[in-house]
C-alpha positions as protocol buffer text, in pm:
chain_id: "A"
residue {
  index: 1
  type: MET
  ca { x: 2381 y: -5040 z: -6720 }
}
residue {
  index: 2
  type: SER
  ca { x: 2534 y: -5351 z: -6569 }
}
residue {
  index: 3
  type: THR
  ca { x: 2386 y: -5695 z: -6619 }
}
residue {
  index: 4
  type: ILE
  ca { x: 2286 y: -5720 z: -6253 }
}
residue {
  index: 5
  type: ALA
  ca { x: 2093 y: -5393 z: -6273 }
}
residue {
  index: 6
  type: ALA
  ca { x: 1919 y: -5504 z: -6592 }
}
residue {
  index: 7
  type: ALA
  ca { x: 1828 y: -5836 z: -6433 }
}
residue {
  index: 8
  type: LEU
  ca { x: 1685 y: -5665 z: -6126 }
}
residue {
  index: 9
  type: LEU
  ca { x: 1474 y: -5431 z: -6340 }
}
residue {
  index: 10
  type: SER
  ca { x: 1346 y: -5730 z: -6535 }
}
residue {
  index: 11
  type: ILE
  ca { x: 1254 y: -5911 z: -6215 }
}
residue {
  index: 12
  type: GLY
  ca { x: 1078 y: -5594 z: -6099 }
}
residue {
  index: 13
  type: MET
  ca { x: 867 y: -5586 z: -6415 }
}
residue {
  index: 14
  type: VAL
  ca { x: 775 y: -5953 z: -6384 }
}
residue {
  index: 15
  type: ALA
  ca { x: 675 y: -5889 z: -6023 }
}
residue {
  index: 16
  type: ALA
  ca { x: 465 y: -5590 z: -6130 }
}
residue {
  index: 17
  type: PHE
  ca { x: 276 y: -5795 z: -6389 }
}
residue {
  index: 18
  type: LEU
  ca { x: 214 y: -6072 z: -6137 }
}
residue {
  index: 19
  type: LEU
  ca { x: 93 y: -5821 z: -5878 }
}
residue {
  index: 20
  type: ALA
  ca { x: -142 y: -5663 z: -6131 }
}
residue {
  index: 21
  type: PHE
  ca { x: -279 y: -6002 z: -6240 }
}
residue {
  index: 22
  type: VAL
  ca { x: -338 y: -6139 z: -5890 }
}
residue {
  index: 23
  type: GLY
  ca { x: -462 y: -5801 z: -5766 }
}
residue {
  index: 24
  type: THR
  ca { x: -720 y: -5782 z: -6044 }
}
residue {
  index: 25
  type: LYS
  ca { x: -831 y: -6135 z: -5967 }
}
residue {
  index: 26
  type: GLN
  ca { x: -877 y: -6055 z: -5598 }
}
residue {
  index: 27
  type: ALA
  ca { x: -1038 y: -5716 z: -5660 }
}
residue {
  index: 28
  type: MET
  ca { x: -1312 y: -5886 z: -5865 }
}
residue {
  index: 29
  type: GLN
  ca { x: -1437 y: -6074 z: -5556 }
}
residue {
  index: 30
  type: LYS
  ca { x: -1743 y: -5876 z: -5454 }
}
residue {
  index: 31
  type: GLU
  ca { x: -1849 y: -6074 z: -5147 }
}
residue {
  index: 32
  type: ASP
  ca { x: -1517 y: -6048 z: -4961 }
}
residue {
  index: 33
  type: ARG
  ca { x: -1431 y: -5690 z: -4870 }
}
residue {
  index: 34
  type: THR
  ca { x: -1082 y: -5760 z: -4731 }
}
residue {
  index: 35
  type: ALA
  ca { x: -982 y: -5953 z: -5044 }
}
residue {
  index: 36
  type: ARG
  ca { x: -1108 y: -5663 z: -5258 }
}
residue {
  index: 37
  type: GLN
  ca { x: -902 y: -5411 z: -5060 }
}
residue {
  index: 38
  type: ARG
  ca { x: -597 y: -5638 z: -5078 }
}
residue {
  index: 39
  type: GLY
  ca { x: -642 y: -5664 z: -5453 }
}
residue {
  index: 40
  type: LEU
  ca { x: -663 y: -5288 z: -5496 }
}
residue {
  index: 41
  type: LEU
  ca { x: -348 y: -5246 z: -5289 }
}
residue {
  index: 42
  type: MET
  ca { x: -171 y: -5500 z: -5510 }
}
residue {
  index: 43
  type: ILE
  ca { x: -273 y: -5305 z: -5819 }
}
residue {
  index: 44
  type: ALA
  ca { x: -147 y: -4981 z: -5661 }
}
residue {
  index: 45
  type: MET
  ca { x: 184 y: -5150 z: -5576 }
}
residue {
  index: 46
  type: ALA
  ca { x: 218 y: -5273 z: -5935 }
}
residue {
  index: 47
  type: ILE
  ca { x: 169 y: -4919 z: -6066 }
}
residue {
  index: 48
  type: ILE
  ca { x: 429 y: -4784 z: -5823 }
}
residue {
  index: 49
  type: LEU
  ca { x: 675 y: -5059 z: -5915 }
}
residue {
  index: 50
  type: VAL
  ca { x: 637 y: -4988 z: -6289 }
}
residue {
  index: 51
  type: GLY
  ca { x: 691 y: -4618 z: -6217 }
}
residue {
  index: 52
  type: ASN
  ca { x: 1010 y: -4694 z: -6026 }
}
residue {
  index: 53
  type: VAL
  ca { x: 1142 y: -4911 z: -6309 }
}
residue {
  index: 54
  type: LEU
  ca { x: 1067 y: -4632 z: -6558 }
}
residue {
  index: 55
  type: ILE
  ca { x: 1254 y: -4381 z: -6342 }
}
residue {
  index: 56
  type: TRP
  ca { x: 1557 y: -4607 z: -6313 }
}
residue {
  index: 57
  type: THR
  ca { x: 1572 y: -4673 z: -6687 }
}
residue {
  index: 58
  type: LEU
  ca { x: 1554 y: -4308 z: -6794 }
}
């Protein structure tokens, strides 16, 4: 694997962790329904991004 590909996969994992963190923070807001939905979508995107990184590394 080239260094550029490894760097992009690393950036993808950092982005996934940030999405999961911010998504969890927003999903915990009970009074704001749109923020909760946005948070759940961020968590789903983080899971998809981690899955894509796993596929590309195998």
